[in-house]
Backbone bond lengths (Angstrom), bond angles and torsions (degrees), N, CA, C in turn:
res aa  C-N    CA-C-N  psi(-1)  N-CA   C-N-CA  omega(-1)  CA-C   N-CA-C  phi
1 M - - - 1.460 - - 1.529 110.63 -
2 L 1.311 115.18 135.68 1.456 118.92 -178.63 1.524 109.33 -89.00
3 T 1.308 116.30 82.67 1.460 119.20 -176.07 1.516 113.52 -118.56
4 N 1.318 119.03 -3.60 1.457 117.88 -176.35 1.522 112.39 -96.41
5 T 1.304 114.63 167.41 1.461 121.28 -174.30 1.523 112.49 -60.02
6 L 1.324 116.87 -37.47 1.456 120.20 -179.44 1.519 111.37 -60.76
7 H 1.329 117.01 -45.35 1.459 119.46 -179.51 1.528 111.55 -68.58
8 F 1.320 117.62 -36.56 1.458 119.72 176.16 1.521 110.45 -65.09
9 R 1.322 116.71 -36.64 1.455 119.81 177.66 1.530 110.78 -65.04
10 Q 1.321 116.47 -39.26 1.464 119.85 176.26 1.531 110.52 -60.13
11 A 1.336 115.39 -41.26 1.458 119.86 179.69 1.527 111.50 -65.88
12 T 1.335 116.60 -46.25 1.463 119.04 -178.26 1.524 111.64 -68.40
13 D 1.336 117.35 -35.51 1.470 119.88 175.86 1.520 110.40 -62.56
14 F 1.333 115.95 -41.31 1.467 120.61 179.21 1.528 110.56 -63.44
15 L 1.327 116.91 -47.18 1.469 120.14 -178.19 1.525 111.43 -67.37
16 A 1.324 116.85 -38.53 1.466 120.48 179.75 1.519 111.75 -65.30
17 S 1.330 116.23 -24.90 1.468 120.14 -179.36 1.518 112.76 -80.63
18 L 1.347 117.34 -7.74 1.459 120.16 -176.19 1.523 111.69 -67.72
19 D 1.321 116.62 -48.36 1.475 120.42 177.98 1.528 108.87 -169.41
20 A 1.316 116.35 177.63 1.466 121.30 -175.87 1.523 112.57 -65.66
21 D 1.330 117.33 -33.19 1.459 120.26 -179.55 1.526 111.06 -64.60
22 W 1.331 116.18 -45.43 1.462 120.06 178.57 1.531 110.68 -65.88
23 A 1.317 116.31 -40.60 1.465 119.74 179.30 1.526 110.71 -60.74
24 Q 1.333 116.76 -41.85 1.460 121.41 -179.96 1.529 110.63 -68.07
25 L 1.331 117.21 -41.05 1.466 121.00 179.69 1.530 110.71 -60.29
26 I 1.316 116.05 -47.11 1.466 120.16 -178.03 1.525 110.92 -66.47
27 Q 1.312 116.18 -36.46 1.468 119.55 176.97 1.537 110.10 -65.78
28 T 1.338 116.60 -39.76 1.461 121.49 -178.20 1.534 111.79 -69.92
29 V 1.330 116.33 -46.90 1.468 121.28 -177.13 1.519 111.32 -74.44
30 G 1.331 115.03 -36.90 1.453 119.94 179.57 1.517 113.01 94.65
31 E 1.301 115.94 -165.72 1.461 122.72 -175.94 1.519 111.54 -58.64
32 C 1.317 116.26 141.53 1.461 121.95 -179.91 1.532 110.52 -64.36
33 Q 1.333 115.12 126.97 1.470 121.26 179.51 1.526 110.47 -116.14
34 F 1.314 116.35 32.70 1.467 121.52 178.26 1.529 109.45 -57.44
35 E 1.347 116.02 126.62 1.470 120.27 -175.09 1.529 110.76 -127.04
36 P 1.326 116.83 86.00 1.454 119.77 177.38 1.526 111.77 -73.32
37 K 1.323 115.92 167.62 1.472 122.64 176.42 1.531 107.61 -119.71
38 P 1.329 116.82 73.80 1.463 120.67 -168.69 1.522 115.89 -72.17
39 T 1.328 118.17 -7.73 1.468 118.93 -177.47 1.525 112.66 -89.46
40 R 1.325 117.97 -8.45 1.460 120.02 -175.91 1.533 112.39 -78.38
41 E 1.309 114.71 146.10 1.456 121.04 172.37 1.535 108.73 -76.17
42 P 1.333 118.49 150.61 1.469 120.31 178.05 1.525 113.30 -53.49
43 Y 1.324 117.34 -37.50 1.469 121.18 179.25 1.530 110.54 -57.41
44 E 1.327 116.90 -50.20 1.464 120.15 -179.47 1.521 111.15 -65.26
45 A 1.314 116.42 -42.07 1.470 120.15 -178.64 1.523 111.32 -61.98
46 L 1.318 117.24 -39.04 1.468 120.59 179.31 1.524 111.30 -68.33
47 I 1.331 117.48 -42.18 1.464 120.30 177.70 1.525 110.12 -59.66
48 R 1.322 116.18 -45.72 1.465 120.40 179.59 1.528 110.53 -62.86
49 A 1.330 117.62 -41.02 1.465 120.89 -179.58 1.523 110.87 -62.56
50 V 1.323 117.07 -40.29 1.466 120.83 178.69 1.525 110.57 -63.39
51 A 1.325 117.08 -39.68 1.464 120.93 179.38 1.525 111.26 -58.18
52 Y 1.320 116.54 -34.73 1.469 121.03 -175.75 1.531 113.34 -91.41
53 Q 1.329 118.11 -8.13 1.461 120.19 -177.30 1.528 111.07 -56.67
54 Q 1.337 116.15 127.13 1.465 123.98 174.66 1.535 113.29 61.23
55 L 1.331 116.54 24.42 1.461 120.50 179.17 1.528 110.39 -130.42
56 H 1.318 116.37 157.99 1.453 120.27 171.38 1.528 109.08 -70.73
57 A 1.306 115.96 156.21 1.464 120.86 -175.49 1.521 112.54 -56.63
58 K 1.328 117.30 -40.89 1.471 120.04 -177.79 1.528 111.33 -63.68
59 A 1.332 116.68 -37.54 1.457 120.50 178.96 1.524 110.13 -66.81
60 G 1.334 116.20 -42.21 1.460 120.30 176.95 1.518 111.67 -63.55
61 D 1.330 116.01 -40.85 1.471 120.48 177.57 1.525 110.76 -58.06
62 A 1.325 116.07 -43.05 1.461 120.97 -177.72 1.527 111.04 -65.60
63 I 1.328 116.75 -39.99 1.470 120.45 179.05 1.521 110.46 -63.37
64 I 1.322 116.84 -45.96 1.464 120.52 179.83 1.525 110.95 -63.85
65 K 1.327 116.73 -40.36 1.466 120.34 179.75 1.524 110.76 -61.21
66 R 1.342 116.44 -43.64 1.466 120.19 179.35 1.527 111.15 -67.67
67 L 1.346 115.97 -36.59 1.463 119.53 177.90 1.531 110.60 -62.22
68 L 1.314 116.72 -48.35 1.465 120.68 -177.96 1.532 111.67 -63.83
69 S 1.331 115.91 -31.41 1.470 118.88 -178.38 1.523 111.92 -63.57
70 I 1.324 116.95 -23.85 1.469 120.53 177.98 1.525 110.81 -67.56
71 Y 1.322 115.40 -28.94 1.471 120.76 -173.50 1.532 111.65 -115.88
72 D 1.322 116.76 37.65 1.470 121.75 178.53 1.526 112.04 57.77
73 D 1.323 115.17 40.09 1.468 123.28 176.19 1.531 113.87 64.95
74 A 1.315 117.50 20.45 1.469 121.86 173.39 1.526 107.98 -110.03
75 F 1.339 116.72 148.04 1.459 118.25 179.93 1.527 108.32 -71.62
76 P 1.349 118.07 131.92 1.462 120.10 -174.87 1.522 113.78 -69.92
77 A 1.316 115.79 144.27 1.459 120.75 170.85 1.526 107.98 -70.93
78 P 1.328 117.99 158.55 1.476 119.80 179.78 1.526 112.97 -52.02
79 S 1.321 117.09 -42.44 1.466 120.04 -179.04 1.527 111.62 -65.13
80 Q 1.324 117.02 -35.87 1.467 120.95 177.63 1.531 110.81 -66.18
81 L 1.325 115.78 -43.13 1.459 120.14 -179.21 1.529 110.24 -63.35
82 L 1.321 116.39 -42.87 1.463 120.36 -179.51 1.530 112.08 -65.57
83 A 1.325 116.59 -26.32 1.472 120.60 -179.44 1.524 112.70 -86.04
84 T 1.321 117.37 -4.23 1.467 121.60 -176.28 1.526 110.61 -81.27
85 E 1.317 116.37 137.79 1.464 121.81 179.82 1.531 110.54 -62.44
86 F 1.320 115.43 143.65 1.469 122.12 177.64 1.519 110.72 -54.64
87 D 1.332 116.27 -46.51 1.475 119.98 -176.78 1.529 112.02 -63.10
88 S 1.336 117.07 -31.52 1.469 120.41 178.08 1.526 110.31 -67.82
89 L 1.321 116.52 -40.22 1.464 120.55 177.97 1.528 110.28 -70.19
90 R 1.322 115.90 -37.03 1.463 119.87 178.28 1.522 109.95 -63.18
91 A 1.333 116.40 -38.13 1.460 120.95 -179.21 1.525 112.09 -67.60
92 C 1.320 117.17 -20.80 1.471 120.83 176.15 1.520 111.53 -71.46
93 G 1.346 115.68 -22.55 1.454 119.93 -178.44 1.512 113.90 116.41
94 F 1.331 116.78 0.75 1.460 120.26 176.39 1.532 110.10 -73.94
95 S 1.315 116.83 136.54 1.461 120.59 171.85 1.524 108.99 -72.66
96 A 1.324 116.69 165.73 1.466 120.48 177.94 1.530 110.29 -58.81
97 R 1.326 116.06 -39.65 1.467 120.02 -179.87 1.524 110.96 -64.67
98 K 1.328 116.18 -43.00 1.467 119.68 179.52 1.529 111.63 -67.29
99 I 1.327 116.76 -34.47 1.466 119.16 176.62 1.521 109.90 -62.60
100 E 1.326 116.46 -43.29 1.461 120.28 176.89 1.530 110.43 -58.89
101 T 1.319 116.04 -40.19 1.462 120.54 -179.24 1.511 112.21 -67.23
102 I 1.338 117.51 -47.67 1.474 118.96 -176.50 1.530 111.38 -68.86
103 L 1.328 116.95 -32.70 1.464 118.78 175.62 1.523 110.77 -68.01
104 G 1.330 116.08 -34.91 1.465 120.19 175.24 1.520 111.87 -65.10
105 I 1.331 116.36 -36.95 1.466 121.21 176.79 1.535 109.60 -64.74
106 A 1.332 115.86 -43.47 1.463 119.95 179.25 1.530 110.91 -61.89
107 E 1.322 116.32 -43.38 1.470 120.48 177.47 1.526 110.03 -62.83
108 G 1.349 115.87 -39.81 1.455 120.49 178.94 1.518 112.77 -65.19
109 A 1.331 116.42 -34.08 1.471 120.26 177.86 1.523 110.33 -67.29
110 I 1.322 116.83 -37.49 1.459 120.82 179.16 1.525 111.46 -71.83
111 S 1.338 116.62 -40.19 1.469 120.45 -177.93 1.530 112.77 -76.16
112 G 1.348 115.71 -20.41 1.457 120.08 -177.13 1.510 113.60 100.95
113 L 1.341 117.47 -5.53 1.466 120.33 177.19 1.529 110.03 -61.52
114 V 1.342 116.04 -44.15 1.464 120.58 171.91 1.527 106.33 -85.10
115 P 1.319 117.94 111.28 1.471 119.92 -172.58 1.516 113.07 -73.25
116 T 1.315 115.66 157.24 1.457 120.71 170.49 1.519 108.34 -67.98
117 R 1.319 116.09 167.69 1.458 119.44 179.82 1.532 110.89 -61.43
118 T 1.311 117.21 -39.56 1.465 121.02 -179.23 1.517 110.96 -61.20
119 V 1.323 116.65 -44.92 1.467 120.84 179.42 1.524 110.16 -67.29
120 A 1.332 116.58 -44.38 1.462 121.25 -178.30 1.528 111.45 -62.25
121 D 1.337 116.89 -37.24 1.465 120.50 -179.92 1.526 111.79 -60.06
122 A 1.320 116.71 -28.25 1.466 120.78 -177.57 1.532 112.53 -89.11
123 M 1.333 117.52 -2.74 1.464 121.76 -176.50 1.521 111.65 -96.72
124 A 1.326 116.08 144.68 1.462 121.77 174.21 1.527 109.49 -69.97
125 D 1.337 116.59 154.43 1.460 121.29 -178.54 1.523 111.86 -51.36
126 E 1.318 116.74 -54.05 1.465 120.64 -174.61 1.526 111.78 -65.53
127 D 1.321 117.32 -34.97 1.467 120.21 177.68 1.530 110.90 -63.61
128 L 1.327 116.07 -40.93 1.462 120.22 179.35 1.526 110.68 -68.17
129 I 1.321 116.22 -39.82 1.466 120.26 177.68 1.527 110.42 -60.63
130 Q 1.330 116.64 -51.72 1.458 120.24 -177.27 1.526 112.43 -62.88
131 R 1.304 117.52 -30.95 1.464 121.26 178.01 1.520 111.71 -71.80
132 L 1.319 117.28 -44.72 1.463 120.49 -172.24 1.521 113.88 -82.55
133 V 1.333 118.03 -23.99 1.467 118.40 178.59 1.523 111.68 -72.57
134 T 1.321 117.94 -5.37 1.463 119.96 173.16 1.528 111.12 -73.87
135 L 1.333 117.18 -15.36 1.465 121.55 175.30 1.522 109.38 -73.66
136 K 1.316 117.16 133.52 1.456 121.19 179.33 1.527 110.08 -62.08
137 G 1.317 116.53 130.26 1.457 120.97 178.36 1.516 114.75 87.63
138 I 1.333 117.10 -1.88 1.463 120.94 179.10 1.525 109.07 -109.20
139 G 1.319 115.86 116.14 1.453 121.04 178.59 1.512 111.60 -104.97
140 R 1.292 115.15 179.81 1.462 121.11 -177.37 1.525 112.12 -59.01
141 W 1.340 116.90 -41.98 1.469 120.87 -177.36 1.528 110.70 -58.85
142 T 1.328 116.98 -43.63 1.461 120.44 -178.41 1.522 111.11 -61.17
143 V 1.330 116.51 -41.83 1.471 119.63 179.26 1.528 110.06 -69.40
144 E 1.322 116.94 -34.88 1.469 119.16 177.38 1.531 111.03 -64.10
145 M 1.332 117.41 -35.89 1.468 119.90 175.47 1.534 110.36 -64.58
146 L 1.326 116.20 -38.10 1.461 121.31 175.03 1.529 110.61 -60.98
147 L 1.324 116.12 -45.81 1.466 120.85 -179.41 1.529 111.28 -62.13
148 M 1.323 116.07 -40.42 1.462 120.13 -176.56 1.522 112.33 -75.47
149 F 1.333 116.09 -51.84 1.467 120.60 -167.21 1.520 114.73 -95.14
150 T 1.329 117.47 -17.33 1.466 119.95 177.55 1.522 111.14 -112.00
151 M 1.328 116.53 -47.52 1.453 119.75 -178.87 1.530 112.21 -80.28
152 V 1.340 116.38 -14.63 1.469 124.10 179.57 1.532 110.67 55.78
153 R 1.330 115.44 46.38 1.462 120.75 173.87 1.529 107.30 -83.74
154 M 1.312 116.57 127.85 1.456 121.09 -169.65 1.524 114.53 -90.38
155 D 1.328 117.76 -1.93 1.466 118.50 -175.33 1.524 111.51 -125.95
156 V 1.337 116.28 48.08 1.458 122.49 -178.86 1.522 109.73 -109.85
157 L 1.334 116.64 131.02 1.462 121.63 177.20 1.531 108.69 -124.65
158 P 1.334 118.43 105.62 1.468 121.13 177.57 1.539 109.66 -74.53
159 A 1.302 116.13 91.00 1.467 120.91 -171.74 1.521 113.12 -69.52
160 D 1.338 117.43 -15.22 1.459 120.88 178.42 1.527 112.15 -92.99
161 D 1.321 117.32 1.04 1.457 120.66 -174.58 1.528 110.62 -77.22
162 F 1.331 116.17 121.85 1.465 121.81 -177.43 1.522 111.15 -59.67
163 G 1.327 116.62 -43.84 1.463 120.35 -178.29 1.510 113.12 -62.67
164 I 1.317 116.95 -34.48 1.466 120.69 -179.04 1.526 111.51 -72.29
165 V 1.336 116.28 -47.09 1.469 117.58 -178.44 1.527 111.00 -69.25
166 Q 1.328 117.26 -34.86 1.459 119.10 176.99 1.530 110.71 -70.44
167 G 1.328 115.76 -36.02 1.462 119.30 176.13 1.521 111.51 -62.17
168 Y 1.319 116.06 -42.00 1.461 118.91 178.92 1.535 110.51 -66.92
169 K 1.321 116.20 -38.11 1.470 119.50 177.19 1.525 110.45 -58.15
170 R 1.349 116.47 -45.03 1.469 119.64 179.09 1.525 111.44 -69.82
171 L 1.324 116.72 -38.81 1.459 120.76 -179.74 1.527 111.03 -57.56
172 K 1.333 115.66 -43.13 1.468 121.56 -175.51 1.536 113.17 -100.06
173 K 1.347 115.24 4.04 1.471 120.60 178.42 1.531 111.11 54.14
174 L 1.322 115.73 48.66 1.459 121.85 -178.55 1.529 110.67 -86.68
175 D 1.329 116.13 155.81 1.464 120.71 176.86 1.523 111.28 -75.30
176 A 1.324 116.43 -30.33 1.468 121.16 -179.12 1.517 109.43 -138.25
177 A 1.326 115.89 148.15 1.461 120.37 177.95 1.524 109.86 -69.16
178 P 1.313 118.33 146.24 1.460 120.67 178.37 1.528 111.57 -67.29
179 T 1.313 115.59 153.14 1.458 120.85 175.67 1.534 109.19 -75.53
180 R 1.315 114.89 171.83 1.460 119.64 177.60 1.522 110.74 -57.66
181 K 1.328 115.89 -45.51 1.462 120.59 -179.68 1.520 111.06 -62.83
182 E 1.328 115.75 -41.65 1.467 120.29 -178.76 1.525 111.73 -66.59
183 I 1.338 117.34 -45.90 1.467 118.85 -178.05 1.527 110.90 -67.85
184 T 1.331 116.58 -31.60 1.470 120.21 176.07 1.519 110.30 -63.04
185 E 1.327 116.38 -43.22 1.463 121.07 179.92 1.529 110.73 -69.41
186 I 1.325 116.48 -45.59 1.467 120.93 179.03 1.523 110.39 -59.79
187 G 1.328 115.55 -41.35 1.453 121.31 -175.02 1.520 114.65 -67.44
188 K 1.323 117.76 -14.35 1.463 119.69 178.17 1.532 110.78 -59.05
189 A 1.325 115.94 -29.78 1.469 120.46 -179.89 1.530 111.69 -70.69
190 W 1.328 117.75 -15.50 1.467 121.63 -178.02 1.528 112.50 -92.34
191 S 1.313 116.08 -8.58 1.470 121.14 179.24 1.521 109.55 -68.16
192 P 1.336 119.10 140.37 1.475 129.53 12.62 1.524 114.85 -97.39
193 Y 1.348 117.21 29.42 1.471 119.71 -175.84 1.528 111.20 -125.32
194 R 1.330 117.34 39.89 1.465 119.52 -176.47 1.530 113.13 -67.91
195 T 1.315 117.51 -25.14 1.471 119.75 175.11 1.534 110.48 -65.00
196 I 1.324 116.36 -44.96 1.460 120.65 179.66 1.529 110.05 -69.94
197 A 1.311 117.55 -36.62 1.469 121.03 175.29 1.529 109.48 -59.74
198 S 1.327 116.69 -42.62 1.467 121.09 178.68 1.527 110.51 -61.93
199 W 1.324 116.01 -43.18 1.461 121.04 179.80 1.524 110.54 -57.41
200 Y 1.319 116.46 -42.69 1.474 120.06 178.94 1.527 111.76 -71.24
201 L 1.326 117.90 -38.11 1.467 120.18 -179.37 1.524 111.26 -65.02
202 W 1.320 117.63 -30.84 1.458 120.84 175.09 1.528 110.86 -64.59
203 R 1.318 116.61 -17.43 1.474 120.84 -173.43 1.529 112.91 -114.16
204 V 1.325 117.78 15.46 1.474 120.05 175.99 1.530 108.03 -62.80
205 P 1.316 118.76 126.21 1.468 120.80 -179.21 1.516 112.13 -57.79
206 K 1.338 114.52 142.57 1.461 119.47 179.07 1.522 110.92 -89.24
């Protein structure tokens, strides 16, 4: 896993060498502070990602805190989550749709559809994406967040991410943000460090 300062420096040196805009961005933002959570199982990472979907970070934090409080501040096993009353999950701040999604994730963890960390580590990015998007309520972006922040895959570009395309628009002073297809093509030049490129694009000054 590329988690140490030396590897991040290699990534930032590579991106800074692309052109003057990237060099200026990296100088402005500073050293890469990418902080993955590599010890989490995919099941837990997906539940956490759903909690934060379409919410500000503080709201997601509050939902997770209330969820953990049900289980003595420990993350629930799939069987524990499935045994939890709907109203208890609703009181945490999950919408009915999100409750359906997280229960589906728990069922998937038990059935094996949601792989263990060991199995997931052996899977290619696209294979893991195609497997997990079969879960109701789980889209490509959510799995890409799993790949970046839990699996610590260094060459992931969430092309549907609003912050990334808007960041690139500001970086290049464009009149319009690139489309998904366009940012995917543009991002090929950032490989094999598209995860770190994404981290910087989220931080392009407004």
